[in-house]
N, C-alpha and C positions, 0 to 999 in steps of 0.2 A: 804552348803553356798559357795559363790563364792568370788574370789579375787576382792576387790574393783576396781582394775585397769583393770579388765576383760572387754574388749570392746564388747564381745559377749553376755553380760548379757541382759536378757529380760527387756523391759522398766519398767514393774511393779516391778521386782526384783531390778532394779537400783533405782527406786523411794524409795523403802523400805530401801535399803542399805544406801542410802544417808542420811537417818534420824536416823540411828542407831549409837550409840557410839561405840568406840573400844571395851569397856567391853561387850557390848551387842553382838557384832559380835563374840567375843571370846567365850562367853557363848553358842551361837548357834553352833559354830564350834565344841565345846566340847560335844555336844549331841551325843549319840550313834545312829546308824542306826535303831536299834530296841530296845524296852524297854518293859520288862515284868512289868506291873504296878500292877498286882495282880496275884496270882497263876492261870495259864491257860489263862491269858489275856495279849495279846501282842499288842503293839502300834508301828506304824511306819508311815512315810509319804506316801510312794507310794507302795513299795514292800519290803519284808524282805531282799532281796539281792541287791536292786537298788533304789536310791532315786528319779529317774526321769522316771521310766517305770510304766505303768499301771498294777494294780493287776487284777481287775475284768472287764476290758474294752478292747475292740478291736476297730480298726478304719475301718469303712466301708463307702464308698461313702462320705468321708470327715466328718463323724460324729462319735462320740464315741457311741458304742453299747456294750451290754453285751458280754463278751468273752465266748467262749465255756467252759463248765465245765471242760473238760480235761486240757485246757490251764490254768485255774485258779488253779487247783490241782497242776500242774507242778510248778507254780509260788510260791506255798505255801510249796513245799517239804522240804525246809530247816528248817521249824518250827518243834518244838518238838511235838510229837504225843499227848501230854497232853494239847496242846493249844485248848481252847474251843471258845475263842472270839478273833477276829482280829479287831483292830480299825485302820482305815487308812483314807487317803484323796487322794490328788493329782488330781483326775479327777474332783473334785468340784461337783460331782453328788451324791445326796443322794441315798444310796443303802443299802439294808439289804438282804444278801444272805446266805442261809443255805447250806453248802456243805454236801451232804449226807455222813455220816460216818466221817465228819470232823468238822471244826469250823464254827461259824457264822461270817460273814464279815459285819462290820458296818462302813459305811462312811456317816457321817451326812450331808455332803455337804460343801458349802463354806460360810464363814462369810462375805467377802467383794469383791468377784469376781464371780458373778453368771453366767458369760459367758466369754469365751476367745477363741481366735484362736491361733493355734500353727502351724507354718510353717515348723517345723521339719518334714522331710519326714516320713511317708506320712502326708501331711498337713491336719489339721482337726479342728473342733470346738467342744467345750463343752458348752452346754446351759442348764440352770436350768428352764428357762421359766418364772421366777419371780425374782424381785430384792431382795427378802427377805434374811436376814442373817440367817444362819442355824447352829445349833449345836445339839448335841445328849446327851442323858442320858441312861446309862445302869444300871439296878438294878440286883444285884446278889442275888440269893436265897440260899437255902440249898445246902451245899457242893460246893459253888461257881458257881453254874449253873446259866445261865442267865434267870431271870424271866421276864424281860421286857426291850424292846428297845424303846426309844422314840426319834423320829426325830422331831425337833422343828424348825419352820420357823417363824422368828420374823420380823415384819415390823419395819422400822426405817426411818430416814430422808435420804432416798437414793438420793433425789434431791440435798441435800447439798453435799453429797459425789460425785455426778455426776458433780456438779459445780467445786468442787475441782479438779477432774480429768481433766476437760476442762482447768482450770487455769494451770495445769501441762502439757498442750499440748497433752492430750490423749483423743480426741473426741470419739474414738472407745470404750474406757473403760467407758466413760461417758454414752454412749448408753447402754452398757451392765449393768451398775449400775441402769439405769432407767427402763430397760425392762426385763433383764434376758436373752436377746438374743444378738447375734452379728448382726451388720448391714448387710444387703444384702438380 
């Protein structure tokens, strides 16, 4: 989380920050970078060592693409060898990746931001291609092994959300909410 006075905050972060109470901001700041939510199941936002760097993605020609397997392995090296499931986000892209000899990475996608552009070098976009809200379910079987991963895309009144983004002065976000793509 960022300081409310931080002028470099992304517009979407600023929008959310302005709607949180002090207690809510403090609760978010108190969250750990990683959390083991069950034996062998680790959750984090982006990477186990960094909250704003991609785990399974690389940037090519201004687009997020799958990172090479060796790069993903390096990014996971700080995790315990017993880790079987990694739950993450950050890229807003729904992904299920089985690392040979390692964990399964599950990113269900984004609930309210199906596309975004990031001008942090190298500038790039992430696009789901639909406005659906996404979430995931993991079912653990015998000995805590993953039996099933379910990525769910839910239709919702994305037009109402897009109108709210327009009222907040965010036409690019409105377009992303309507289409799952950035303008251009």
